[in-house]
VMD Tcl script that draws the C-alpha trace (Angstrom):
set ca {
  {0.72 -57.92 19.73}
  {0.45 -54.21 20.15}
  {4.31 -53.91 20.24}
  {4.62 -55.90 17.08}
  {1.97 -53.86 15.13}
  {3.51 -50.59 16.24}
  {6.94 -51.85 15.25}
  {5.80 -52.76 11.81}
  {4.40 -49.32 11.28}
  {7.36 -47.21 12.21}
  {10.47 -49.30 11.67}
  {11.19 -48.11 8.17}
  {11.24 -44.44 9.22}
  {12.91 -44.30 12.56}
  {16.43 -44.93 13.61}
  {17.32 -47.26 16.56}
  {17.17 -44.49 19.20}
  {13.87 -43.30 18.17}
  {12.58 -46.85 18.11}
  {13.63 -47.31 21.67}
  {11.95 -44.07 22.79}
  {8.66 -45.17 21.04}
  {8.57 -48.60 22.59}
  {9.49 -47.41 26.01}
  {6.25 -45.29 26.09}
  {4.28 -48.35 25.24}
  {5.95 -50.98 27.38}
  {6.92 -48.77 30.24}
  {10.11 -50.65 30.50}
  {13.54 -50.26 28.83}
  {13.59 -51.75 25.42}
  {16.50 -53.47 23.72}
  {16.46 -53.46 19.91}
  {18.77 -55.98 18.08}
  {19.07 -55.95 14.19}
  {19.55 -59.33 12.50}
  {21.11 -58.71 9.15}
  {20.94 -62.42 8.04}
  {17.18 -62.68 8.48}
  {16.53 -59.06 7.76}
  {14.61 -58.59 10.97}
  {14.59 -56.64 14.21}
  {14.26 -58.34 17.62}
  {12.71 -56.30 20.40}
  {13.51 -57.42 24.04}
  {11.26 -56.27 26.85}
  {11.40 -57.50 30.38}
  {7.65 -57.83 30.68}
  {6.96 -59.10 27.10}
  {8.35 -61.99 25.09}
  {10.94 -61.34 22.35}
  {9.16 -59.90 19.28}
  {10.71 -60.15 15.80}
  {9.41 -58.42 12.64}
  {10.82 -58.16 9.19}
  {12.25 -54.73 8.02}
  {11.57 -53.52 4.44}
  {14.64 -53.74 2.20}
  {15.60 -52.19 -1.02}
  {18.11 -53.65 -3.36}
  {19.98 -51.42 -5.84}
  {21.77 -52.60 -9.00}
  {25.43 -52.36 -8.86}
  {27.19 -49.79 -10.96}
  {28.77 -52.38 -13.12}
  {25.36 -53.87 -13.94}
  {24.14 -50.51 -15.21}
  {27.07 -50.07 -17.61}
  {26.04 -50.38 -21.19}
  {27.92 -52.38 -23.63}
  {30.16 -49.91 -25.39}
  {31.46 -52.42 -28.03}
  {30.71 -51.04 -31.52}
  {28.54 -53.11 -33.78}
  {30.28 -53.98 -37.07}
  {28.62 -52.23 -40.02}
  {27.37 -54.62 -42.69}
  {28.53 -53.59 -46.11}
  {25.90 -53.86 -48.85}
  {28.12 -53.73 -51.95}
  {25.10 -53.75 -54.33}
  {23.56 -50.79 -52.65}
  {26.88 -48.95 -52.30}
  {27.77 -49.71 -55.98}
  {24.75 -47.80 -57.05}
  {26.34 -44.57 -55.69}
  {30.04 -44.97 -56.07}
  {32.67 -47.14 -57.78}
  {33.54 -49.76 -55.13}
  {36.45 -51.26 -57.16}
  {38.06 -47.90 -57.64}
  {37.73 -47.24 -53.95}
  {39.17 -50.53 -52.86}
  {42.02 -50.13 -55.39}
  {43.02 -46.77 -53.93}
  {43.03 -48.37 -50.34}
  {45.03 -51.34 -51.58}
  {47.50 -49.05 -53.31}
  {48.12 -47.30 -50.08}
  {48.73 -50.59 -48.37}
  {51.01 -51.84 -51.15}
  {53.04 -48.67 -50.88}
  {53.63 -49.22 -47.20}
  {54.70 -52.76 -47.78}
  {57.22 -51.62 -50.43}
  {58.52 -48.85 -48.05}
  {58.92 -51.45 -45.28}
  {60.97 -53.64 -47.63}
  {63.11 -50.90 -49.00}
  {63.71 -48.74 -46.03}
  {63.48 -50.99 -42.85}
  {66.15 -53.65 -43.32}
  {68.27 -54.40 -40.29}
  {71.30 -54.60 -42.51}
  {71.70 -51.95 -45.28}
  {71.93 -53.75 -48.58}
  {72.93 -52.50 -52.00}
  {69.44 -53.10 -53.22}
  {67.77 -51.07 -50.46}
  {70.10 -48.18 -51.06}
  {69.52 -48.25 -54.76}
  {65.81 -47.70 -54.36}
  {66.21 -44.58 -52.20}
  {64.28 -41.64 -53.83}
  {66.27 -38.52 -54.63}
  {64.60 -35.34 -55.56}
  {66.50 -33.44 -58.31}
  {65.05 -30.42 -60.09}
  {61.61 -31.08 -58.63}
  {61.47 -34.65 -59.87}
  {61.99 -37.89 -57.91}
  {64.62 -40.33 -59.15}
  {65.84 -43.57 -57.57}
  {69.53 -43.45 -56.56}
  {70.48 -46.08 -58.99}
  {69.42 -43.77 -61.81}
  {71.87 -41.30 -60.72}
  {74.87 -43.21 -59.57}
  {76.72 -46.43 -59.75}
  {76.48 -48.37 -56.49}
  {78.72 -51.19 -55.37}
  {79.52 -52.98 -52.14}
  {83.18 -52.57 -51.59}
  {83.34 -54.91 -48.58}
  {80.81 -56.20 -45.94}
  {81.14 -52.86 -44.03}
  {81.15 -50.36 -46.84}
  {78.96 -49.33 -49.79}
  {80.39 -47.15 -52.48}
  {78.32 -44.67 -54.44}
  {79.94 -43.17 -57.65}
  {78.39 -39.89 -58.60}
  {80.72 -39.02 -61.45}
  {77.92 -39.03 -64.00}
  {75.61 -36.61 -62.01}
  {78.01 -34.71 -59.65}
  {75.39 -31.87 -59.43}
  {73.08 -34.22 -57.65}
  {75.44 -34.97 -54.83}
  {73.82 -32.54 -52.24}
  {70.40 -34.02 -53.01}
  {71.69 -37.59 -52.74}
  {73.42 -36.80 -49.39}
  {70.20 -35.37 -48.02}
  {68.18 -38.32 -49.19}
  {70.63 -40.85 -47.68}
  {70.59 -39.07 -44.32}
  {66.68 -38.96 -44.25}
  {66.21 -42.47 -45.50}
  {65.66 -43.81 -41.96}
  {68.34 -46.43 -42.46}
  {70.83 -44.80 -40.14}
  {73.18 -43.88 -42.97}
  {76.09 -41.55 -42.52}
  {77.69 -41.17 -45.96}
  {81.29 -39.70 -46.24}
  {82.10 -37.73 -49.51}
  {85.37 -37.81 -51.33}
  {85.14 -35.80 -54.58}
  {82.35 -37.48 -56.55}
  {82.42 -40.72 -54.52}
  {80.31 -41.38 -51.48}
  {81.31 -43.98 -49.00}
  {78.50 -45.31 -46.84}
  {79.51 -47.38 -43.63}
  {77.04 -50.11 -43.11}
  {75.51 -49.43 -39.58}
  {75.88 -51.87 -36.89}
  {72.65 -53.55 -35.62}
  {72.40 -51.88 -32.27}
  {69.30 -51.60 -29.96}
  {69.16 -47.84 -30.77}
  {69.13 -48.67 -34.39}
  {66.37 -51.32 -34.02}
  {64.26 -48.77 -32.12}
  {64.81 -46.06 -34.74}
  {63.68 -48.42 -37.49}
  {60.59 -49.36 -35.41}
  {59.71 -45.68 -35.17}
  {60.21 -45.30 -38.90}
  {57.83 -48.22 -39.54}
  {55.17 -46.44 -37.36}
  {55.75 -43.32 -39.40}
  {55.28 -45.15 -42.69}
  {52.02 -46.75 -41.28}
  {50.57 -43.44 -40.33}
  {51.44 -42.18 -43.78}
  {49.48 -45.20 -45.09}
  {46.52 -44.72 -42.83}
  {46.34 -41.01 -43.83}
  {46.23 -41.92 -47.58}
  {43.28 -44.37 -46.72}
  {41.59 -41.69 -44.73}
  {41.89 -39.29 -47.75}
  {40.43 -41.98 -50.04}
  {37.59 -42.48 -47.54}
  {36.74 -38.79 -47.30}
  {36.73 -38.40 -51.00}
  {34.04 -41.10 -51.27}
  {32.07 -39.55 -48.37}
  {32.06 -36.14 -50.22}
  {30.77 -37.81 -53.38}
  {27.98 -39.40 -51.53}
  {26.96 -35.99 -49.97}
  {27.04 -34.35 -53.34}
  {24.58 -36.91 -54.80}
  {21.20 -35.19 -54.76}
  {19.37 -38.43 -55.44}
  {20.35 -39.91 -52.18}
  {18.25 -39.33 -49.05}
  {19.88 -38.29 -45.84}
  {19.23 -41.62 -44.08}
  {20.64 -43.58 -46.98}
  {23.71 -41.22 -47.24}
  {24.46 -41.75 -43.61}
  {24.25 -45.49 -44.09}
  {26.44 -45.46 -47.00}
  {29.10 -43.29 -45.34}
  {29.21 -45.73 -42.55}
  {29.79 -48.53 -45.09}
  {32.60 -46.55 -46.73}
  {34.22 -46.08 -43.27}
  {33.87 -49.86 -42.65}
  {35.67 -50.79 -45.80}
  {38.52 -48.36 -44.96}
  {38.72 -49.70 -41.42}
  {39.25 -53.24 -42.75}
  {42.26 -52.11 -44.74}
  {43.63 -50.17 -41.84}
  {43.41 -53.31 -39.71}
  {45.43 -55.18 -42.35}
  {48.05 -52.37 -42.27}
  {48.15 -52.49 -38.49}
  {48.89 -56.28 -38.49}
  {51.70 -55.74 -40.98}
  {53.08 -53.01 -38.75}
  {52.95 -55.17 -35.61}
  {54.73 -57.95 -37.43}
  {57.43 -55.65 -38.80}
  {58.01 -53.97 -35.44}
  {58.33 -57.29 -33.64}
  {60.91 -58.34 -36.28}
  {62.84 -55.13 -36.01}
  {63.10 -54.93 -32.15}
  {63.85 -58.65 -32.00}
  {60.62 -59.90 -30.36}
  {59.48 -63.50 -30.92}
}
mol new
graphics top color blue
foreach p $ca { graphics top sphere $p radius 0.5 }
foreach p [lrange $ca 0 end-1] q [lrange $ca 1 end] { graphics top cylinder $p $q radius 0.2 }
display resetview
């Protein structure tokens, strides 16, 4: 009984060797200490005493993964009535939709796997500081399945600008000039061509996203300038403005993913 009580008092503070020394002084015989992990106890064997078992105190610690907080962002609820008292929601959404529609149009005009007469006609050319579609400056015809002819006889002075616009169109066009006529070989649909178009799609998406960000920042500035809005309400309204923009960005991302899958040939 004495051995058991003594063991209960010191087991949590002494290591096995120290335990053996302590019990040896009491029992005057060599002591064997055997830990039992399953039952969370220690068995003490002494030649002159029966086997004694006592439970050791245990501490259980939470695993690191249990301590991790949920980092998922909570979706901000948009109160259009509240937001509408401070800014013009329809105008804001219209500016976001305009950026999205522009990206869609750019995808259609500039990201065709096969260069068509229609896509080339819509290429924008800057002449004397103003933008013009190529069809306003030239006559465009398809000579054969492999060649498109651009006749610049009416505006020959715009030829350098047209050549520059064609080369930067992202359509992999390499026009050849003969006098006032430009011959455009229709590029083959190679893997490299597909990858270039996919990169151009990403660039157009970034342009769209930046335009949405500009519209978002404009509304945020208007909220901050409103002296009749408290700081707490202003923060809430800014979060709602961001949430609306994020929804449009998500739509643009989905369109980008679909277009890139089409361009690189993924199912």
